[in-house]
N, C-alpha and C positions, 0 to 999 in steps of 0.2 A: 333856695339854699343861701342866697346872699343875705337874707333877712335874719339868719341864725348868727348869734354872736359867738365867735370862736377865736379865743386867744391862742396863738402859736407859741411854742416853747421858747422862753428866753432864760438863759442860764439854768438855774435850778428852781425857778419860781413856779413849779407845777402846782403848788398849793393855791397860789393866787389865781392861776389860770383855771384850776378846777372849780374854785368858788365862783369866779366871774362867769364861767360857762354855765354853771348851775343856775345862777341868778339872772343870766342873760344880759349882762351889762358890766361896765368897768367900775364895779362897786368897791373893790378892795385893791390897794396898792401894797407893795412890799413893806412900806413904812407903816401902814395900818396894821398889818399882821405882826410886824416887829413890836409895835406898842402892846398888842394883845399878849404876845409871847413874854414881854418884859413884866407885864402885870401878873401873868401866871407864875413866872419865876419868883416874883416877890411874894406871892401867896404861898408858894412852896417853901420859901426861905422862912417866912413867919411860922409856918407849921413846924418846920424842923427846929426852929429856935425854942419851941415850947419844951423840948427835951433838955434845954440848957445850952446857952451859947458857948459854954466852956467844954461841952461834951465833945468827945472825939468824933462822934457821928456828925455833929453839926459842922465841925471844922473840915471834915472830909467832904461834906456836902458843898461847902463854899469853894473848895478847890476844883470841883467838877464843872465842866462846861454846861451851858444851858441844855436841858433836854427838850426844850420847846422850839429852838431854832439854832441854826448855825450860820457861818459866814457865807456859805454857798447859796443860801436862800431857802433852805429846807425848813418846813414848819411841821410841828407834831399834830397828831390827831386831836390833842387838847386845844390847840390853836384853831384848827378847823371847826371844832365843836363850838368854841367860844365865838367865833366869827358868825356862825349860823344862828346862834342865840340872839344876836343883834336883830335878826329878821324873824325871830319867833320860830326858827326851824330846829329840828332835832335829828340826829343820826343814830340809828340802831343797827347793830350787827345783823346781817341778813340771816345768820344762823341762830339768832337769839331765840330763847324760849319766850317769845312775846306774842300775844294774841294778834297784834297788828301785822306780824310777819309770818308766824308759824302756819305752814300748810296753805299759804296763799300763792296764787298765780303771780309771778313777778310783773306780768303785764298790768295788774291792778294797781301797781305802785306808780309814783310820778317821777322818781329819779333815784339813781344809785351813785354813790361815791366809792371808787375802787382804789386800793393802795397795795403796792408791793415795795418793800424797803423804802426808798426815798421818793417814789413817784406816786402822784395822785392824779386821777382823772374822773370825769363825770360821764355818766350815761343818763340821758334825760328824755322824757316824752315832751315833744313840742307839737302843738296841735293834737293830732291823733296818732302821731308816729314817733318811734324811738330813734335816737341818734347817739352814736358814740362821739363824744366831744373831746377826746384825748388830744391834749395840746401837741403831742408828737406827730399827729396826723396833719396832712396838708389842708384838709377840710373835714367838716363833719361827715360821718359815715352812717348811712341809713341802716337800721337793724329792724328786720321784720318782727312782728309779734311772735311768730312761731319760732324764730331763731333766738330770741332774747334769753329764754331759759337755758338753752344750750351754750350760748356765749358766756353767761354768768358761771355755768358749771365748768367751762373751759378755763376761765380766769381762776376759779377756785383751785382747780387742779394744778395750775401753774404757780400757785403760791399767793395769789392775791387775797386780801381781805375785802369783802364787799359790805357796804353799809347802805341801808335804806334811809331816804330822806323823808321826814314827816313834817307837816306844817304847810301853810299856804305860801307858795312861791310868789314873788312879785310878778305883776302882769308884764308881759312882753309882747311887742308887735309881731314877733315871729309866730306866736301861737295862732293868731288869726290868719296870717299869711299862709302858713302850712296847712291849716284847717281848710282854707278856701282853695289852695292849690297844692295838693299832696305831692310829695316827691315820688317820682316813679322809679322803681328799682332798675328799669332799663336805662335810666339816665344817671343812676348813681349805684355803682356795683354793690351787690349784696356782700356784706362781710363774710368771709369764710376762712377756713384754715389755709386755703390756697391764696388768699388776698395778700399780695406782697406788701402793700402799704400798711395793712393792719399788722402783719407779722413783723415788719420792721419796727413799728411802734412798740409792740410787745417785747421784742428783743432789747430795744433801748431801755424800756422801763424796767426790765428784769436785770439790766446791767451785766448780762452774761448770755451766752448761747443757751437758750432754753432746752432742757432735756425733755425728750419725748415722754409723755405720761400716758400709761396704759390704764384705762378705766378699770377699776376692780368691779367684777360682777356683783360683789356684795355691797358695793357703795350705794346705799339706798337713795341718798339725795341725788347723786348723779343719774341713777336709773330713772328717778321720777322726772328729772329735768329732760332727759332724752325722750321719754314717753310723751311728756307734755309738748315738746317741740315738734313731735311727729304727728300730733293729733290735730284734726280739723284744718287740714291744709290741702292745697291743690297738688296735682301730680308733679308739677315742676318743682315745687318747694319740697315735696316728699323725697324726690330723687336727690335733691341737694342735701337734705338732712341725712339720708342714708349714706351718701358719699362721705359726709363729714364723720359719721360714726365709724365707717370703715377705715377712714384715714387715721382716726384716733386709736383704733384698736390694732393697727399694724405694728409689728415689732421690728 
C-alpha cells in the first residue's frame, strides 16, 4: 500500500489530487491547473467576442466569474479534460453511447474519475487490483472486482457523474509492486456501505447528509450492476453483496 501514490485533501484541491492519484505522481499543482483554466477562459472570451464586443451577451459574459476555477481551488471538468490531454488521455461519461463503454464490464477499464458538485476523485486499477483513491480517505481502499460495479452504481444513485479514462497511463512503480504483492482484503477492509471511513468520505464529498436511495426495480443499469457484482464470486463475497443489496433496499 505504501507504494501507491495518494494525495490527501488540502483545501478544495480535489481536482489536483484526483489527477495526481490517477497518474500516480505529483504531476500537477494548483498553479498548473490555474494556467489551464485561464487559457480556457480566454478561449471562451474569444468565442463570445465573435458575436460582437458591444453586444449585451458579451458584456454579461465579462461580468461573470470564471466557470473553470474559483478562489477555493475548484476546477471544472474542462480543466480536468485539458490536463489529461497533456498525457494523451481522454475521459468519456460512463453512461455514454460509446462502443468503448456501452455494455462493457467496468473491470475491463483502467480507471474512473468521479464527480459530485465540487468534489473529484479517482478509482484506478493498480497492478491487477482496483483502489478507491479518494483524497478524503486516510489511505487507498481496496475494491474487489466483484464489488466494483456495485460501487459505481451506488455512486451514480448518490448523484455522482462517473467518467471512464482512456489512453495509456504513465508507468508507475506501484503497478509492479501490487502485481507482485497483491493487497489482501483481510489486511485492508473491503469497502461497503457499512465502512465508516468510506461513508465519511462520501458525506463530505456530497457536502450534505446523503439521503437514502432506494433502487428502482425498473432501473436497468443498476440491476445489471447488481447482477454483475453477484456473479462468479465465492460464498463470503456473495454474502457481502447480498447484505449490501438488502441494506440499499431498506426503507
